[in-house]
MIKOLTI-919898 format. One line per field, with one value per residue: residue number from 1; residue in one letter; x, y, z of N, C-alpha, C in turn. Coordinates in steps of 0.1 Angstrom, whole numbers, plus 2048, in hexadecimal, padded with zeros to 3 digits. Example, Ala and Ser with C-alpha at 12.3 -4.5 7.8 and 13.67 -1.06 7.14 Angstrom:
<sites>
pos c(1 2)
code c(A S)
n.c1 c(884 880)
n.c2 c(7C7 7EA)
n.c3 c(84E 847)
ca.c1 c(87B 889)
ca.c2 c(7D3 7F5)
ca.c3 c(84E 847)
c.c1 c(884 881)
c.c2 c(7DF 800)
c.c3 c(84E 84F)
</sites>
This chain:
<sites>
pos c(1 2 3 4 5 6 7 8 9 10 11 12 13 14 15 16 17 18 19 20 21 22 23 24 25 26 27 28 29 30 31 32 33 34 35 36 37 38 39 40 41 42 43 44 45 46 47 48 49 50 51 52 53 54 55 56 57 58 59 60 61 62 63 64 65 66 67 68 69 70 71 72 73 74 75 76 77 78 79 80 81 82 83 84 85 86 87 88 89 90 91 92 93 94 95 96 97 98 99 100 101 102 103 104 105 106 107 108 109 110 111 112 113 114 115 116 117 118 119 120 121 122 123 124 125 126 127 128 129 130 131 132 133 134 135 136 137 138 139 140 141 142 143 144 145 146 147 148 149 150 151 152 153 154 155 156 157 158 159 160 161 162 163 164 165 166 167 168 169 170 171 172 173 174 175 176 177 178 179 180 181 182 183 184 185 186 187 188 189 190 191 192 193 194 195 196 197 198 199 200 201 202 203 204 205 206 207 208 209 210 211 212 213 214 215 216 217 218 219 220 221 222 223 224 225 226 227 228 229 230 231 232 233 234 235 236 237 238 239 240 241 242 243 244 245 246 247 248 249 250 251 252 253 254 255 256 257 258 259 260 261 262 263 264 265 266 267 268 269 270 271 272 273 274 275 276 277 278 279 280 281 282 283 284 285 286 287 288 289 290 291 292 293 294 295 296 297 298 299 300 301 302 303)
code c(X X X X X X X X X X X X X X X X X X X X X X X X X X X X X X X X X X X X X X X X X X X X X X X X X X X X X X X X X X X X X X X X X X X X X X X X X X X X X X X X X X X X X X X X X X X X X X X X X X X X X X X X X X X X X X X X X X X X X X X X X X X X X X X X X X X X X X X X X X X X X X X X X X X X X X X X X X X X X X X X X X X X X X X X X X X X X X X X X X X X X X X X X X X X X X X X X X X X X X X X X X X X X X X X X X X X X X X X X X X X X X X X X X X X X X X X X X X X X X X X X X X X X X X X X X X X X X X X X X X X X X X X X X X X X X X X X X X X X X X X X X X X X X X X X X X X X X X X X X X X X X X)
n.c1 c(8B7 899 879 856 84A 857 851 835 833 83F 82D 815 81D 821 808 7F9 805 810 824 818 7FE 804 810 7FA 7EA 7F9 7FB 80F 829 830 84C 856 84E 85D 877 877 874 88B 89E 898 89E 8BA 8C3 8BE 8CC 8C3 8AF 88D 877 86D 86C 85C 855 83A 830 834 843 848 868 878 884 876 85C 860 867 84F 83E 847 845 829 822 82F 824 80A 80E 816 7FE 7EE 7FC 7F5 7DA 7D9 7E5 7D1 7BE 7AD 794 794 789 79B 7B4 7C9 7E7 7EC 803 805 812 80E 80A 808 7F0 7DF 7DF 7D1 7B8 7AE 7BA 7B9 79C 795 7A3 796 77C 783 78A 771 764 774 778 78B 7A4 7C2 7CC 7E6 7EE 806 80C 820 836 849 850 854 86D 862 86A 87D 86F 85B 842 825 819 81B 80F 813 81C 81D 83B 84D 86A 877 883 881 867 846 829 807 7EF 7D8 7C8 7BF 7CF 7C8 7D6 7CF 7CF 7C5 7B3 7A6 788 78B 7A7 7AC 79C 7A9 7C4 7C4 7C0 7D5 7E0 7F2 810 826 81B 817 82D 82A 819 80D 815 80B 81D 821 835 844 852 871 86E 875 875 85D 85A 845 836 82C 819 821 818 821 839 84B 848 858 853 85F 851 846 840 832 829 82B 828 828 811 7F4 7D9 7DC 7E8 7D3 7BF 7CB 7C9 7AD 7A8 7B2 7CD 7DD 7E8 7E2 7EE 7DF 7D1 7B5 7A1 7A2 79B 783 768 769 76D 755 743 74A 75D 777 788 790 7AF 7C0 7B8 7BE 7D8 7EC 7F4 80E 806 800 7FB 7ED 7FB 7FB 815 82C 845 85A 852 84E 834 817 805 7E4 7D3 7DF 7DD 7C1 7BB 7C7 7B7 79F 7A4 7A8 78F 780 78B 782 76D 775 775 76C 76D 757 743 723 716)
n.c2 c(83C 836 83B 832 848 85E 858 85A 875 881 878 884 89F 8A0 89A 8AF 8C5 8DD 8EF 8FD 8F3 8D9 8DD 8E7 8D0 8BF 8CC 8DE 8F7 908 90D 8F8 8E2 8E7 8E4 8C9 8BD 8C6 8B9 89E 89E 8A4 88D 87A 884 891 8A8 8AB 8BB 8D7 8F8 917 938 938 920 8FC 8DF 8BE 8B0 89C 887 889 882 867 85E 863 852 838 83B 83D 824 813 81B 813 7F7 7F2 7F7 7E3 7CD 7CF 7CB 7B1 7A3 7A8 799 7A4 7AA 7BF 7D6 7DD 7F6 814 81F 818 814 815 80A 80D 806 81E 81D 807 80D 826 820 809 802 81A 820 808 80A 820 814 801 811 81D 808 802 81A 822 81F 82D 837 839 83D 838 83E 832 832 81E 801 807 803 7F1 7F0 804 81C 81A 80D 7F9 7E8 7DC 7DD 7C7 7BA 79B 787 783 78B 792 785 78E 795 78D 780 782 777 78D 791 783 787 786 78B 79A 79B 7B5 7CB 7E8 7E8 7FA 7FB 7E0 7DB 7EB 7E2 7C6 7A6 798 776 764 761 76C 77D 794 7A3 7B2 7C5 7E4 7E7 7F0 7FC 7F7 805 7F5 7F4 7E2 7D2 7C2 7D8 7D8 7BD 7A1 788 766 749 729 70A 704 710 72F 746 75F 77D 796 7B4 7D0 7F4 815 823 828 827 82E 82D 81C 824 838 828 817 828 82F 817 815 829 820 81B 805 7E3 7D6 7CA 7C1 7C2 7AD 7B8 7D3 7D6 7CA 7D5 7E4 7D0 7C2 7D6 7D9 7EB 7E3 7C7 7A5 795 779 765 74B 74B 74E 768 76D 76D 787 788 798 7A2 7A7 7B3 7B0 7B9 7A0 794 78C 78F 797 7B4 7B8 7CB 7CD 7B3 7B1 7C4 7B8 7A0 7AD 7B9 7A2 796 7AB 7AD 797 79E 7AB 7B9 7A6 796 786 790 79F 7B3)
n.c3 c(91F 90D 919 920 929 91D 902 903 909 8F2 8DE 8E6 8E2 8C6 8BD 8C8 8BC 8C4 8DC 8F0 8F2 8F9 912 920 920 92F 947 94E 949 92A 926 935 926 90E 918 91F 906 8F9 909 902 8E6 8E8 8F4 8E1 8CC 8B5 8A3 8AA 8A6 894 89F 8A4 8B0 8AB 8A0 89C 88E 884 87E 863 872 889 880 87A 893 8A0 893 89A 8B5 8B9 8B1 8C4 8DC 8D7 8D6 8F0 8FD 8F1 8FC 917 915 90C 922 934 92A 918 8FF 8ED 8D3 8B4 8B7 8B4 8A3 880 867 844 825 803 7DF 7C3 7B0 7B9 7D4 7D4 7C8 7D5 7EF 7FE 800 80E 826 831 835 848 85D 862 86C 883 896 8A8 89F 88F 870 859 838 820 7FF 7E5 7C8 7C8 7DB 7FE 818 833 84E 851 84B 85E 85A 860 84F 82D 80C 7F2 7D1 7BF 7BE 7DC 7E7 7FE 81A 834 839 842 832 827 810 801 7EC 7CC 7AD 78E 76F 74F 72B 716 700 6EF 6DA 6C6 6C1 6BA 6A4 692 692 693 6A4 6BC 6BD 6C6 6DB 6CE 6BC 6CA 6C8 6B1 6B7 6C7 6E7 707 722 745 75D 777 796 797 781 762 746 72C 72A 72B 73E 73C 746 73C 739 754 755 752 738 727 715 700 6FA 6E6 6E7 6E6 6FB 71D 741 764 771 776 76F 75C 747 743 739 721 713 711 700 6E9 6E3 6E5 6EF 70F 72E 74A 76C 774 784 77E 764 760 760 749 736 738 730 716 70D 70E 701 708 6FF 6F1 704 70A 713 730 744 75C 77F 797 7B3 7D1 7EF 812 825 840 859 867 886 8A9 8B2 8A2 8A1 8AE 8A1 888 87E 87E 86A 853 851 84C 833 823 823 818 7FE 7F2 7E4 7CE 7AD 790 76F 76B 77C 77C 788)
ca.c1 c(8AE 88C 86E 849 846 85D 849 828 835 841 821 80C 822 81F 7F9 7F4 80A 816 82A 80E 7F3 809 811 7ED 7E5 801 7FA 81C 82C 836 85B 859 84D 868 883 876 876 89A 8A5 896 8A6 8C8 8C7 8BD 8D6 8BD 8A4 880 86D 870 863 85E 84C 82B 82C 83D 841 851 873 877 888 86B 851 864 866 841 837 84B 840 81B 820 834 819 7FE 812 815 7F0 7EA 801 7ED 7CD 7DB 7E7 7C4 7B5 7A2 792 78F 78A 7A8 7B7 7D7 7EC 7F0 809 804 818 808 80E 800 7E3 7D8 7DD 7C7 7AB 7A9 7BE 7B3 78E 795 7A7 78B 772 788 789 763 760 77B 77C 796 7B1 7C7 7D2 7EE 7F1 80F 80C 82D 838 851 84E 85D 871 858 871 884 865 852 835 820 814 81D 807 81C 817 825 845 852 878 87D 881 87F 859 83B 81F 7FA 7E8 7CB 7C0 7C4 7D1 7C9 7D8 7C9 7D2 7B9 7B5 799 783 791 7B4 7AC 796 7B3 7D1 7C2 7C0 7E0 7DB 7FD 819 82F 813 817 839 826 80E 811 812 80B 824 820 842 841 85E 87D 86B 87B 86C 859 859 838 838 820 81A 81F 81A 828 845 849 84D 859 853 862 847 849 835 836 823 82E 825 829 804 7EB 7CD 7E0 7E9 7C5 7B8 7D1 7C3 79F 7A8 7B6 7DB 7E5 7E4 7E5 7EE 7DA 7CA 7A7 797 7A3 795 776 75C 76A 76A 746 73C 74F 767 783 787 79B 7B6 7C9 7B3 7C4 7E5 7EA 7FF 812 7FE 807 7F2 7EF 7FF 7FE 822 830 852 85A 853 848 826 810 7FB 7D6 7CD 7E4 7D7 7B3 7BB 7CA 7AB 795 7A8 7A6 780 77B 78F 77B 762 77B 76E 772 767 74A 739 71A 70E)
ca.c2 c(832 83B 835 834 856 866 855 860 884 885 875 88F 8AB 89F 89B 8BD 8CF 8EA 8EE 903 8E9 8CD 8E2 8E8 8C2 8B9 8D4 8E4 903 906 90B 8EA 8D9 8EA 8DF 8BB 8BA 8C8 8AE 892 8A0 8A3 87F 873 88A 895 8B2 8A4 8C5 8E5 900 926 93E 937 913 8F1 8D5 8B3 8AE 88E 87E 88A 87A 859 85B 863 846 82D 83D 83A 815 80D 81D 80A 7EA 7F1 7F6 7D6 7C3 7D0 7C5 7A2 79F 7A9 790 7AD 7A8 7CC 7D8 7E2 804 818 823 80E 81B 80C 80F 806 80C 829 81A 7FE 814 830 81B 7FE 802 826 81D 7FD 80F 828 80B 7FB 81C 81F 7FC 803 828 825 81D 838 831 841 836 83F 838 835 82B 813 7FC 80D 7FA 7F3 7F3 811 826 819 808 7ED 7DF 7E0 7D6 7C4 7B2 791 780 78B 786 797 77B 794 799 783 784 77B 77B 793 791 77D 791 781 795 796 7A3 7BC 7D7 7ED 7E4 804 7F7 7D3 7DD 7F1 7DB 7B8 7A0 78E 769 75C 76A 772 788 7A0 7AB 7BA 7CE 7EE 7E3 7FB 7F7 7FD 803 7F1 7F1 7DF 7C8 7C6 7E0 7D3 7AE 79C 77A 75D 73B 71F 6FC 704 718 73D 74A 76E 783 7A4 7BB 7DE 7FD 823 82A 822 82F 828 82F 813 82A 83E 81E 811 832 82E 80B 818 833 819 81D 7F9 7D7 7D9 7BF 7C8 7BA 7AB 7C1 7E1 7D7 7C2 7DD 7E8 7C4 7C0 7E1 7D8 7F5 7DB 7B8 79C 78F 76E 760 73E 74D 752 770 76A 774 790 788 7A3 79E 7B0 7AE 7B7 7B5 794 797 781 790 7A0 7BB 7B5 7D4 7CA 7A7 7B4 7CB 7AE 798 7B6 7BA 795 795 7B6 7AB 78C 7A4 7B3 7B8 79C 796 77F 798 7A6 7BD)
ca.c3 c(919 90B 921 91B 92C 912 8F6 905 908 8E4 8D7 8E9 8DC 8B8 8BB 8CB 8B2 8CA 8EA 8FA 8F3 900 920 926 922 93A 953 950 941 91C 927 93A 91A 905 91E 91E 8F8 8F7 90F 8FA 8DA 8EC 8F7 8D4 8C3 8A9 8A5 8A7 8A4 890 8A6 8A4 8BB 8A8 89C 89D 885 885 874 85E 87D 892 87A 87C 8A1 8A4 88D 8A2 8C3 8B9 8B0 8D0 8E6 8D4 8D9 8FE 900 8EE 905 923 912 90B 92F 93B 922 912 8F0 8E8 8C4 8B0 8B8 8B3 896 876 85C 839 819 7F7 7D2 7BE 7AB 7C2 7E0 7D2 7C5 7DD 7FD 805 805 817 833 836 839 854 867 865 875 88F 897 8B2 898 888 864 850 82C 817 7F2 7DE 7BB 7CA 7E9 808 822 83E 85B 850 84B 869 856 866 845 820 802 7E8 7C7 7BA 7C6 7E8 7E9 80B 824 840 83A 842 828 825 804 804 7DF 7C0 7A2 781 765 742 720 711 6F7 6EB 6CD 6BD 6BE 6B4 697 689 691 694 6B2 6BE 6C1 6CD 6E2 6C4 6B5 6D2 6C4 6A6 6BC 6D0 6F5 711 72E 753 764 785 79E 790 777 755 73E 71F 72B 730 741 73B 74A 731 73E 760 754 74E 72B 727 708 6FF 6F1 6E3 6E8 6E6 706 72A 74C 771 777 76F 76A 74F 73D 740 730 714 70D 70E 6F5 6DD 6E0 6E5 6F7 71D 737 756 776 771 78B 778 756 760 75D 73B 72E 739 728 708 709 70C 6FE 70C 6F4 6F4 711 70D 718 73E 749 76A 789 7A0 7BF 7DA 7FC 81D 82A 84C 85E 870 894 8B1 8B5 899 8A9 8AC 898 87A 87B 87B 85D 849 850 846 825 81C 822 80F 7F0 7EC 7DB 7C4 7A0 786 762 76B 783 773 790)
c.c1 c(8A0 882 861 844 84B 854 83B 829 836 834 817 810 81F 810 7F4 7F8 80F 81A 81F 803 7F7 80B 804 7E7 7EC 800 807 81E 832 845 85F 858 859 875 883 879 885 8A2 8A4 89E 8B5 8CC 8C7 8C8 8D0 8B2 897 876 873 867 867 855 83D 827 837 839 84B 85C 871 87A 87C 85F 854 862 858 83A 83B 846 831 819 824 829 80D 801 812 807 7EA 7EF 7F9 7E0 7CE 7DD 7DA 7BA 7A9 7A1 78C 790 797 7A9 7C5 7DB 7F0 7F6 80A 80B 812 80C 804 7F2 7DA 7D5 7D2 7B9 7A5 7AD 7B9 7A5 78D 799 79C 780 776 787 77A 75E 767 780 787 7A4 7B5 7CF 7DA 7F2 7FB 810 819 82E 841 84F 858 861 869 85F 877 87A 85A 844 832 81D 817 814 810 816 821 82F 84B 85F 87D 879 87E 870 850 831 812 7F3 7DA 7C2 7C7 7C5 7D4 7CB 7D4 7CE 7C5 7BD 7A7 795 789 79E 7B4 7A6 7A0 7BF 7D0 7C4 7CC 7DA 7E5 807 822 828 814 823 836 81B 814 80C 814 812 821 82D 83F 84E 86A 87A 870 871 86A 859 84C 83B 82B 823 817 822 822 835 842 850 84C 859 856 859 84B 83D 83A 832 826 82C 826 81B 7FA 7DF 7D0 7E1 7DC 7BE 7BE 7CB 7B5 79E 7AE 7C4 7E3 7E0 7EA 7E5 7EA 7D2 7BB 79E 797 79C 787 76A 75D 768 75B 73E 740 759 775 780 793 7A2 7BE 7C5 7B9 7D2 7E3 7F6 802 80A 807 7FE 7F6 7F1 7FF 80B 825 83D 850 85B 84B 839 820 805 7ED 7D0 7D2 7DE 7C8 7B2 7BD 7BE 7A0 798 7A5 797 77B 77F 78A 770 768 776 775 769 758 73F 730 712 712)
c.c2 c(839 834 839 842 860 864 85B 86F 888 883 880 89C 8AB 8A0 8A9 8C7 8DC 8E7 8F3 8F9 8DD 8D1 8E2 8DA 8BC 8C0 8DA 8F0 900 905 8FD 8E0 8DA 8E3 8CF 8B6 8BB 8BD 8A1 893 89E 895 877 878 88E 8A0 8AB 8AE 8D2 8EE 90F 92B 93C 929 909 8E7 8CA 8B2 8A0 884 87E 882 86C 855 85A 856 83A 82F 839 82B 80E 80F 815 7FC 7E8 7EF 7E9 7CB 7C3 7C9 7B6 79C 79E 7A0 798 7A9 7B5 7CD 7DE 7F1 807 81A 817 816 811 812 806 80D 816 825 812 805 81E 82A 811 7FF 80E 824 812 801 818 81F 805 805 81E 814 7FD 811 82C 823 82B 833 83C 839 83E 837 83C 82D 81F 80E 802 802 7FC 7F7 801 81D 825 814 7FB 7E3 7E5 7D8 7D4 7BA 7A7 78B 789 785 789 78D 781 798 78C 789 77C 780 781 794 78A 788 78A 78C 790 7A0 7A9 7C7 7DC 7E8 7EE 7FF 7EA 7D3 7E2 7E9 7CC 7B3 796 781 760 766 772 77E 795 7A9 7B4 7C4 7D9 7EA 7EE 7F5 7FF 7FA 801 7ED 7EE 7D5 7CC 7CD 7D9 7C4 7AA 78D 772 74F 732 711 6FB 70B 726 740 759 772 792 7AA 7CA 7E7 80B 82A 822 82C 828 829 826 819 831 834 818 81B 831 822 80E 821 82D 81A 810 7EE 7DA 7CC 7C5 7BE 7B9 7B5 7D0 7E2 7D0 7C9 7E1 7DC 7C1 7CA 7E0 7E2 7EF 7CD 7B1 796 783 768 752 73F 753 75B 76C 772 77D 792 793 79D 7A9 7AA 7B7 7B1 7A9 799 78C 783 79B 7A6 7B7 7BE 7D1 7BD 7A9 7BB 7C1 7A5 7A0 7B7 7AD 793 79F 7B2 79E 791 7AC 7B0 7AD 79C 791 787 7A0 7B1 7CB)
c.c3 c(918 913 91C 91E 921 905 8F7 904 8F9 8DB 8D9 8E2 8CD 8B5 8BE 8C1 8B7 8D8 8F4 8FC 8FB 90F 927 929 92E 947 957 948 934 91D 92C 92E 911 90B 91D 910 8F5 8FD 907 8ED 8DD 8EE 8EA 8CA 8B6 8AD 8A1 8A2 89F 897 8A5 8AF 8B8 8A5 89E 893 887 87A 86E 869 887 88D 87C 88A 8A6 89F 896 8B0 8C4 8B9 8BD 8DB 8E4 8D8 8E8 903 8FD 8F7 912 921 912 91A 937 934 91C 903 8EA 8D9 8C0 8B2 8B7 8A5 88D 86A 850 82D 80D 7EA 7CD 7BA 7B4 7CF 7DF 7D1 7CF 7EC 804 809 80F 825 839 83C 846 860 86C 86E 883 891 8A1 8AB 892 87C 85D 844 824 80A 7EB 7D1 7BD 7D9 7F2 812 82E 84B 85B 852 856 865 85D 85B 837 817 7F6 7DE 7C3 7C3 7D1 7EC 7F7 816 832 842 83A 838 829 818 807 7F7 7D4 7B5 795 777 757 737 71A 708 6F3 6DD 6C2 6B8 6B6 6A6 68D 687 691 6A2 6B3 6C2 6C8 6D2 6D8 6BD 6BD 6CE 6B8 6AA 6C6 6DE 6FF 71E 73A 75A 773 78C 795 785 76A 74C 730 71F 732 732 741 740 73F 736 74A 760 74F 741 72A 718 708 6F5 6EF 6E5 6EA 6F3 713 735 759 778 76F 769 75D 744 739 736 722 70C 709 702 6E8 6D9 6E0 6ED 705 725 745 75F 772 777 785 76B 756 75B 74E 731 72D 730 719 704 708 709 703 700 6F9 702 714 712 726 742 758 773 791 7AC 7C9 7E8 806 824 837 851 867 87E 89C 8B2 8AB 8A1 8A5 8A1 889 875 877 86D 852 847 849 837 81D 81A 817 800 7EA 7E2 7D0 7B6 797 77A 763 773 77A 77B 78C)
</sites>
């Protein structure tokens, strides 16, 4: 059975990055550290560390074991704080998974700001083009858009995501402005490939029901910034989040089209595995994100 001493030993080893440094920290010899590591690996039946005479690195199994170890040790510490009725500031490891564009532009800076406020936390952000399974990869939190079909996850909304149709004046002056949904089929539409959503299908709310329309276009990408740049350069009509296009609409580089039609929303959620107790550090981070994203850019902002 794994005990907290084993977890503490491996956590220290991973943080120190060498057998010698770990031995020095524990006040034992390097061979003693090597023997303890070998015993742990033998019991688990996997290799946790790649080691040579000069260096060591974690194996994929070691990375996963380290991520869970750090979280478990933090939870033990939190439990002791709760028992002692302590109201300490958030601390410990938080592992977050987010999508490419939103992760780069918004979640990354938000996590840095959270760390600046609570310097005792340790944050690991993994950005991916598809949502990763939180439990399998050892994440505390995932950032997701739209409908959340996984019943094994809890979710809190952290930002509204109004999506709008837009195009550059260059494109509209040349090809005309669409006025109804069927007009879109005669325009070059720029696609953003997202997860498993149907390619080339845009959804709109029409009197409380969803209306889907198949549109065409020569340009598609899984990166929102690339698609936005294509729209700015006059290559077609784009369906994009308000916060991504707001500054360009205000400057006149993009124009809204078909404003009386409402694309379906894709609000942003912080999701986490169902468990009896949500850690204080993760709860604090979610509260922080909700407050921060109240200030997210919109068309009406003139600052």
